[in-house]
C-alpha distance (Angstrom), angle and dihedral (degrees) to the residues before:
residue distance angle dihedral
M1 . . .
A2 3.77 . .
A3 3.77 117.9 .
P4 3.81 110.8 -88.1
T5 3.76 118.3 -107.4
H6 3.77 124.3 -154.6
N7 3.76 130.0 155.6
A8 3.79 130.5 -132.3
A9 3.81 92.4 -92.2
Q10 3.80 91.2 54.3
R11 3.79 91.9 47.8
K12 3.80 90.5 50.6
E13 3.81 91.6 49.1
L14 3.81 91.2 47.2
G15 3.80 91.1 53.3
A16 3.79 93.0 47.9
F17 3.79 91.7 47.8
L18 3.81 92.9 50.5
M19 3.81 89.5 50.2
A20 3.80 90.3 52.4
C21 3.79 91.4 48.9
R22 3.80 95.7 51.0
A23 3.80 90.9 47.6
R24 3.80 90.1 64.3
V25 3.83 98.1 47.4
S26 3.79 116.9 94.9
P27 3.83 113.1 -127.7
T28 3.81 90.9 -142.1
G29 3.80 90.4 62.3
L30 3.81 88.4 66.5
G31 3.78 95.6 40.5
F32 3.82 97.6 -98.2
S33 3.79 122.1 132.8
I34 3.78 116.9 -119.0
G35 3.81 97.1 -136.1
R36 3.80 116.2 149.2
R37 3.78 113.4 -22.6
R38 3.76 129.6 174.9
T39 3.80 91.9 -153.4
P40 3.81 133.6 25.6
G41 3.78 123.4 -100.1
L42 3.78 130.0 20.4
K43 3.78 128.8 -14.8
R44 3.79 118.5 -123.9
E45 3.80 90.3 -112.2
E46 3.80 90.9 54.3
V47 3.81 92.7 51.2
A48 3.79 90.0 49.5
L49 3.80 93.0 49.0
A50 3.80 94.2 47.8
A51 3.83 92.6 45.8
D52 3.81 93.6 45.7
V53 3.82 95.1 -120.7
S54 3.80 131.0 120.0
A55 3.79 117.9 -88.6
S56 3.80 92.2 -130.5
W57 3.82 92.5 51.5
Y58 3.81 91.8 50.2
T59 3.81 90.6 47.4
W60 3.79 89.9 53.7
I61 3.81 90.5 51.5
E62 3.81 90.9 53.2
Q63 3.80 90.2 46.4
G64 3.80 90.6 55.5
R65 3.78 95.9 -117.8
D66 3.80 120.3 162.4
V67 3.81 97.5 -95.3
R68 3.79 129.1 129.3
A69 3.80 126.2 -122.1
S70 3.80 116.4 -158.7
P71 3.82 119.8 -134.1
E72 3.81 88.5 -110.6
A73 3.81 92.0 55.0
L74 3.80 90.7 47.4
E75 3.80 90.4 51.5
R76 3.79 90.8 53.4
L77 3.79 91.9 47.7
A78 3.80 90.0 49.2
Q79 3.80 90.5 53.7
V80 3.80 94.9 46.8
L81 3.81 92.5 46.6
R82 3.82 92.9 46.6
M83 3.80 94.6 -123.1
S84 3.79 122.6 -178.2
D85 3.80 120.0 -128.4
A86 3.81 90.0 -98.1
E87 3.80 91.3 51.7
R88 3.81 91.9 48.0
A89 3.79 90.1 52.3
Y90 3.82 89.5 48.8
V91 3.81 92.2 52.7
F92 3.80 91.3 48.0
A93 3.81 90.8 49.8
L94 3.81 92.2 50.0
S95 3.82 88.3 50.8
G96 3.81 92.7 52.0
Y97 3.79 98.6 -105.9
P98 3.82 130.9 123.2
P99 3.81 116.2 -104.4
P100 3.83 114.2 -75.0
E101 3.78 123.2 -126.8
D102 3.78 114.5 -80.9
T103 3.79 112.9 -99.3
H104 3.81 94.8 -159.5
D105 3.80 87.1 -147.5
E106 3.81 90.6 145.7
S107 3.81 89.8 66.5
L108 3.81 90.0 56.6
T109 3.76 94.4 65.0
D110 3.80 98.9 76.8
G111 3.79 126.9 24.7
L112 3.79 100.6 16.7
R113 3.79 94.0 41.3
Q114 3.79 92.5 50.5
F115 3.79 91.4 45.5
V116 3.81 93.7 52.5
Q117 3.80 91.1 49.0
A118 3.80 91.2 47.5
L119 3.81 90.5 55.4
D120 3.82 90.3 66.5
P121 3.07 124.2 144.6
L122 3.81 82.1 38.5
P123 3.83 104.2 80.1
A124 3.81 111.4 -120.6
Y125 3.78 144.1 154.0
V126 3.80 138.5 174.2
R127 3.80 119.6 -128.4
N128 3.78 133.1 -179.2
N129 3.80 127.9 -128.5
R130 3.83 90.8 -85.7
F131 3.83 87.3 56.7
D132 3.82 93.1 -111.6
I133 3.81 109.7 154.2
L134 3.81 107.4 -127.3
I135 3.81 105.4 168.0
W136 3.79 130.0 19.1
N137 3.77 139.9 164.8
R138 3.79 132.0 -131.7
A139 3.80 93.9 -102.3
I140 3.80 95.7 60.9
A141 3.80 91.7 43.2
G142 3.80 87.3 56.6
L143 3.78 90.8 53.0
F144 3.79 99.4 47.5
V145 3.81 120.5 3.7
D146 3.79 139.9 -31.4
Y147 3.80 97.0 -100.8
D148 3.81 90.2 -168.1
S149 3.80 88.1 67.0
L150 3.81 91.8 57.6
A151 3.79 128.4 82.8
P152 3.82 112.2 -111.3
H153 3.81 94.1 -105.2
E154 3.82 89.9 53.2
R155 3.81 92.6 58.9
N156 3.77 94.0 89.6
T157 3.80 124.3 119.6
L158 3.79 95.2 -141.9
R159 3.79 93.8 44.9
L160 3.81 91.9 49.4
M161 3.79 91.2 47.4
F162 3.79 94.4 55.2
L163 3.82 105.0 26.5
Y164 3.82 106.1 29.6
Q165 3.80 103.0 85.8
P166 3.85 97.8 -159.5
Y167 3.82 88.5 65.8
R168 3.82 89.0 67.3
T169 3.81 91.7 64.0
L170 3.80 97.4 30.3
I171 3.82 96.5 55.0
V172 3.80 109.3 59.9
N173 3.81 94.2 -165.6
W174 3.81 91.9 41.7
E175 3.81 98.6 148.0
E176 3.80 92.7 49.9
I177 3.80 92.1 48.9
A178 3.81 94.1 41.9
R179 3.80 92.4 51.4
G180 3.79 91.6 46.7
T181 3.80 92.2 48.9
L182 3.79 89.7 49.9
A183 3.82 91.6 50.1
G184 3.80 91.1 51.1
F185 3.80 91.2 47.3
R186 3.82 91.0 52.4
A187 3.81 90.1 53.9
A188 3.81 90.6 49.9
Y189 3.80 90.8 46.9
A190 3.80 91.3 56.6
Q191 3.81 91.4 52.9
A192 3.81 96.7 46.7
A193 3.80 114.6 108.0
D194 3.81 92.3 -155.3
K195 3.80 110.8 41.1
R196 3.80 98.6 177.0
S197 3.79 97.2 100.7
F198 3.82 89.8 43.5
D199 3.80 90.9 51.4
A200 3.80 91.6 51.6
L201 3.80 91.3 53.5
I202 3.81 92.2 46.0
A203 3.81 90.7 51.0
E204 3.81 92.4 50.2
L205 3.80 93.9 48.3
T206 3.80 92.5 45.1
E207 3.78 89.1 54.9
R208 3.80 98.2 43.0
S209 3.81 107.4 31.7
D210 3.81 124.2 62.4
A211 3.82 91.5 -166.5
F212 3.80 93.3 51.6
R213 3.80 90.9 46.6
R214 3.84 90.3 54.0
W215 3.80 98.1 43.0
W216 3.81 103.3 39.1
P217 3.86 93.4 72.5
E218 3.83 90.2 54.8
H219 3.83 89.5 78.9
D220 3.80 94.6 -143.2
V221 3.82 109.2 175.2
R222 3.81 124.6 -179.6
R223 3.75 143.1 126.8
F224 3.77 113.5 -86.7
D225 3.78 103.1 -175.9
E226 3.80 100.5 119.3
G227 3.79 135.6 31.8
I228 3.78 149.5 100.5
K229 3.79 125.0 -64.7
Q230 3.79 119.4 -171.4
L231 3.80 119.6 -156.8
D232 3.78 133.8 -166.2
H233 3.79 93.3 -155.6
P234 3.84 119.5 -166.2
V235 3.83 91.2 -137.7
L236 3.81 106.4 22.9
G237 3.79 97.3 38.3
R238 3.80 119.3 -147.2
V239 3.80 109.8 4.7
D240 3.80 127.3 179.6
L241 3.79 113.0 -158.0
Q242 3.78 134.4 -170.2
Y243 3.79 110.5 -148.5
V244 3.79 126.3 -163.1
A245 3.82 128.1 -175.1
L246 3.81 116.4 -153.7
V247 3.82 126.7 -171.3
P248 3.83 115.9 -137.3
Q249 3.79 115.6 -126.8
N250 3.82 111.9 -93.5
R251 3.82 91.1 6.4
H252 3.78 103.2 85.7
D253 3.80 90.0 157.6
L254 3.82 90.2 69.5
S255 3.79 136.9 65.4
L256 3.80 128.1 -162.4
V257 3.81 106.3 -146.3
T258 3.81 118.5 -162.9
Y259 3.81 133.3 178.4
L260 3.82 129.8 -147.5
R261 3.79 127.5 -169.6
R262 3.79 111.3 -115.7
T263 3.75 117.2 -135.3
K264 3.78 125.9 -156.5
G265 3.75 121.1 -117.3
């Protein structure tokens, strides 16, 4: 991709727009206390922390300085600042990039969200084709991790599998599940029209995970939408689960993943 080009006016508008976006986001939604604040919304430092960027770099972006934001960083900022698809496209345009793929996140706020919550106590979540976890219920958070406590970019099945250390002890058959998740991710990667966000995740995992670095070159590709996951849960003890991933009609970029307790006999 060619280096992005944007002039001083675009940089100034980008900074002003980001300031407006963070002013409307509630700190409690990202796990920050409200405390005493001079202005509504998030602080710059909180946006930077949640988006996994440096506070000084984010400050420079808001100030309109001549710095470059990668598409991956813009995606994380868009998630933290709760941008719509139109707003994401606007931010990309101001940064000199072509429009990103639509996330359709707005359509997740009603029917699917209510359905996932209604499934409780059946553990369930909805993920996209990059394996980002978008919606979840209390039951599945109790099984694996409190997703509310994670930054948006950390709510990714593959990232949790390889970088979240408690998964190694929680999932008894960790290597089997990790390899299967990786094989399913590779298949999704091949089908993605825009691979930039996939490439960023692959680069991070290659750098930080020895297992990922060894297994990714094996080019294992297979469907991974049904199987058995065994847990050594700190509260429930040994749990054998049957998981199934279903694709909603007309939303082939999403999967509804549910878990059922397996019984012997």
